[in-house]
C-alpha positions in Angstrom: 16.8 -51.3 99.6 15.8 -54.9 99.0 16.9 -56.7 95.9 13.3 -56.7 94.6 13.0 -53.0 95.2 16.3 -52.4 93.4 15.3 -54.6 90.4 12.1 -52.6 90.0 13.9 -49.3 89.5 14.2 -48.0 86.0 17.5 -48.6 84.2 17.7 -44.8 83.3 17.4 -43.8 87.0 20.1 -46.2 88.2 22.5 -45.2 85.3 22.0 -41.5 86.0 22.8 -42.0 89.7 25.9 -43.9 88.9 27.2 -41.3 86.4 26.5 -38.5 88.9 28.3 -40.4 91.7 31.3 -41.0 89.5 31.4 -37.3 88.3 32.2 -38.1 84.7 30.8 -36.4 81.6 29.2 -38.4 78.8 32.1 -37.4 76.6 34.7 -38.8 79.0 32.6 -42.0 79.4 32.3 -42.3 75.6 36.1 -41.9 75.3 36.8 -44.6 77.9 34.4 -47.0 76.2 36.0 -46.3 72.9 39.5 -47.0 74.4 38.1 -50.3 75.7 37.0 -51.2 72.2 33.2 -51.2 73.0 32.4 -47.9 71.3 29.0 -46.2 71.8 27.9 -42.7 70.7 27.2 -39.8 73.1 23.6 -39.7 71.7 23.1 -43.4 72.6 24.4 -42.8 76.1 22.1 -39.8 76.5 19.1 -41.8 75.3 20.0 -44.5 77.9 20.3 -41.9 80.6 17.0 -40.2 79.8 15.1 -43.5 79.3 14.3 -42.8 75.6 15.9 -46.2 74.8 17.4 -49.3 76.4 20.6 -51.2 75.5 18.7 -54.2 74.1 21.0 -55.4 71.4 23.2 -58.5 72.1 26.4 -56.5 71.6 25.2 -53.9 74.1 25.8 -56.3 76.9 29.6 -56.1 76.5 29.3 -52.3 76.6 27.3 -52.4 79.8 29.9 -54.7 81.5 32.6 -52.1 80.6 30.4 -49.3 81.7 30.0 -50.9 85.1 33.8 -50.9 85.4 34.1 -47.2 84.3 31.4 -46.1 86.8 33.0 -48.2 89.6 29.8 -50.1 90.4 29.3 -53.8 91.2 29.1 -56.3 88.4 25.5 -56.7 87.3 24.5 -53.2 88.7 23.3 -52.2 85.2 23.1 -55.4 83.2 20.5 -56.9 85.7 18.1 -54.0 84.9 17.8 -54.3 81.2 15.0 -56.8 80.6 13.3 -58.2 77.6 9.5 -58.1 77.2 9.1 -61.6 78.8 11.1 -60.6 81.9 14.5 -62.0 81.2 17.6 -59.9 81.6 19.9 -59.2 78.6 22.6 -61.1 80.4 20.3 -64.2 80.6 19.3 -63.9 77.0 22.7 -63.3 75.4 25.0 -65.0 77.9 27.5 -67.1 76.0 27.2 -69.9 78.6 23.6 -70.4 77.6 24.5 -72.0 74.3 27.3 -74.3 75.6 26.9 -78.0 75.9 27.6 -79.3 79.4 27.3 -75.6 80.3 28.8 -75.2 83.7 31.7 -77.6 83.1 32.5 -76.1 79.7 32.4 -72.6 81.0 34.7 -73.6 83.9 37.2 -75.1 81.5 37.2 -72.0 79.3 37.9 -69.9 82.4 40.8 -72.3 83.3 42.2 -71.8 79.8 42.3 -68.1 80.4 40.1 -67.2 77.4 38.3 -63.9 77.9 34.8 -64.2 76.4 33.9 -60.5 76.8 34.2 -58.5 73.6 35.2 -61.8 71.9 35.6 -62.7 68.3 32.2 -62.6 66.7 31.0 -65.0 64.0 29.9 -63.3 60.8 29.1 -66.5 58.9 29.2 -70.2 59.9 29.2 -73.1 57.5 29.1 -76.7 58.7 28.9 -80.0 56.7 28.4 -83.3 58.6 28.8 -86.8 57.2 26.7 -89.6 58.6 27.7 -93.1 57.7 25.9 -96.3 56.8 26.2 -97.2 60.5 23.9 -94.2 61.3 26.6 -92.5 63.3 28.4 -89.2 62.8 31.8 -89.5 61.1 33.3 -86.2 60.1 32.3 -82.6 60.3 33.9 -79.8 58.3 33.4 -76.2 59.7 34.2 -72.9 58.1 33.8 -69.7 60.1 34.3 -66.0 59.2 35.2 -64.1 62.4 35.2 -60.4 63.2 37.4 -59.1 66.1 35.2 -57.0 68.4 38.2 -55.4 70.1 42.0 -55.2 69.8 44.3 -58.0 70.8 42.1 -61.0 70.2 43.7 -64.2 68.9 42.2 -67.1 70.9 38.8 -68.6 71.2 37.3 -71.9 72.6 35.9 -74.7 70.5 33.5 -76.8 72.6 32.6 -80.2 71.2 30.1 -82.7 72.6 29.3 -86.1 71.2 25.9 -87.7 71.6 27.1 -91.2 72.6 26.2 -93.8 75.2 29.7 -95.5 74.9 32.1 -94.8 77.7 34.9 -92.4 76.8 33.7 -91.5 73.3 34.9 -88.0 72.6 35.5 -86.1 69.3 38.8 -84.7 68.1 39.6 -81.5 66.2 42.1 -80.7 63.5 43.0 -77.2 62.2 42.7 -77.1 58.4 43.2 -73.4 57.6 43.6 -70.0 59.4 44.1 -71.4 62.9 46.0 -73.8 65.1 44.9 -76.1 67.9 46.4 -75.1 71.3 45.6 -76.8 74.6 42.9 -79.4 74.5 40.9 -80.5 77.5 39.0 -83.8 77.3 36.4 -85.0 79.7 35.6 -88.5 78.4 32.9 -89.3 81.0 30.9 -86.3 79.8 31.8 -86.9 76.1 33.1 -83.3 76.1 36.2 -81.6 74.5 37.2 -78.0 74.9 40.0 -76.9 72.5 41.9 -73.7 72.6 42.0 -72.3 69.0 44.7 -69.8 68.1 44.8 -67.4 65.2 48.0 -66.9 63.2 48.4 -63.4 64.6 46.8 -61.0 67.0 43.8 -59.3 65.5 42.7 -55.6 65.8 39.1 -54.5 66.1 37.2 -54.8 62.9 39.6 -57.3 61.3 38.2 -60.5 59.8 39.6 -64.0 59.9 38.5 -67.1 58.0 39.1 -70.5 59.6 38.5 -74.1 58.8 38.4 -77.0 61.1 37.7 -80.7 60.8 36.0 -82.7 63.6 36.3 -86.5 63.8 33.7 -88.3 65.9 34.7 -91.3 68.0 33.3 -94.7 66.9 30.0 -95.3 68.8 27.0 -97.6 68.8 24.7 -94.7 69.4 22.8 -93.6 66.2 23.1 -90.0 65.3 19.9 -88.0 65.6 20.8 -84.3 65.4 23.2 -81.5 64.4 23.3 -78.3 66.5 25.0 -75.0 65.7 25.1 -72.4 68.4 26.1 -68.8 68.8 25.7 -66.3 71.6 25.6 -63.4 69.1 23.6 -62.7 65.9 25.2 -64.3 62.8 24.8 -63.0 59.3 24.6 -66.5 57.7 24.2 -70.0 59.4 24.6 -72.9 56.9 24.2 -76.5 58.1 24.5 -79.4 55.7 24.3 -83.1 56.4 25.2 -85.9 54.0 23.8 -89.4 54.7 24.9 -92.7 53.2 22.8 -93.1 50.1 21.7 -96.6 51.2 20.7 -95.6 54.8 18.4 -92.5 54.9 16.4 -91.1 57.8 12.6 -91.3 57.6 12.1 -87.7 58.7 14.2 -84.5 59.1 13.1 -81.3 60.9 14.8 -77.9 61.5 14.4 -76.1 64.8 15.6 -73.3 67.0 16.0 -72.8 70.7 17.5 -69.9 72.7 19.4 -72.1 75.0 21.2 -75.4 74.6 19.2 -77.3 77.2 15.8 -76.2 75.9 13.8 -78.3 73.4 13.7 -76.8 69.9 10.8 -74.7 68.7 9.7 -73.6 65.3 10.0 -77.2 64.1 9.7 -77.5 60.3 9.9 -80.6 58.1 12.9 -80.5 55.7 13.1 -82.6 52.6 16.1 -84.6 51.5 17.7 -83.9 48.1 19.1 -87.3 47.1 21.1 -88.1 50.3 21.7 -84.5 51.4 19.9 -81.9 53.5 20.6 -78.2 54.0 19.5 -75.5 56.5 20.5 -72.0 55.7 19.4 -69.0 57.8 20.3 -65.4 57.2 20.4 -62.7 60.0 20.2 -65.6 62.4 19.4 -64.7 66.0 21.5 -65.8 69.0 20.7 -69.3 70.1 20.9 -72.9 68.9 20.0 -73.8 65.3 19.3 -77.5 64.7 18.6 -80.2 62.3 17.1 -83.4 63.8 16.2 -86.7 62.2 14.4 -90.0 62.9 15.5 -93.3 61.4 12.3 -95.3 61.6 
């Protein structure tokens, strides 16, 4: 069977064949998924097998990855068959790499740090406040995140920082303020990239929550600031983005936007008004992707 012929087969048909070949009951599969901390009900498994529904939620991707292991099939055997209406696979839509700045390099560094991104800590709420100075550059960003552990044993996550700068070697730095510590930090000055290992005070169990605060300091640069991005590979209950400008140097126009991937131009652009020298963007039940505020100075 050619790759194209395989990709054209229904997900339910391929899943049923894999289950039959492995000789496992749905109850045993359910128990193994639960033990791997990606629980799913027997009814849902039955619906997937019969074709009554597809695993189209972002979190279902992690379940499919574990299901491929349980059924002893090749990676991508199932995930490559669950497509969105516009033809993209769930892996393509919800892959955590798709929202990383300097994507391939950042993903490689995360792998070198040994941080497992499957079944990771999920963001429940994200709140960020950026200060832009009179020189029109980014100075400090305060970030507060409420996390939820998606499986047992989680205590590390990556923080990927990228500075929009033309100056050679300009990279931001990160400071742990509350609820976390900074572990190993990898800097790539020529790409203006920093990947920091963030560590929780203790190992978390599935369903536990953790509140963290960090402070990001941007390197001095001659490049004017023009945007603020906040990205997540999973849905987030509340995304809050706030920017404070110097009261004497205000942008001429500010717009909010959204894109599904970091390297795609924002869509849904909407003008946002300043309140004195501040602007806010708050989104509830925010979808996976990159939420943005962008501004023009002249």
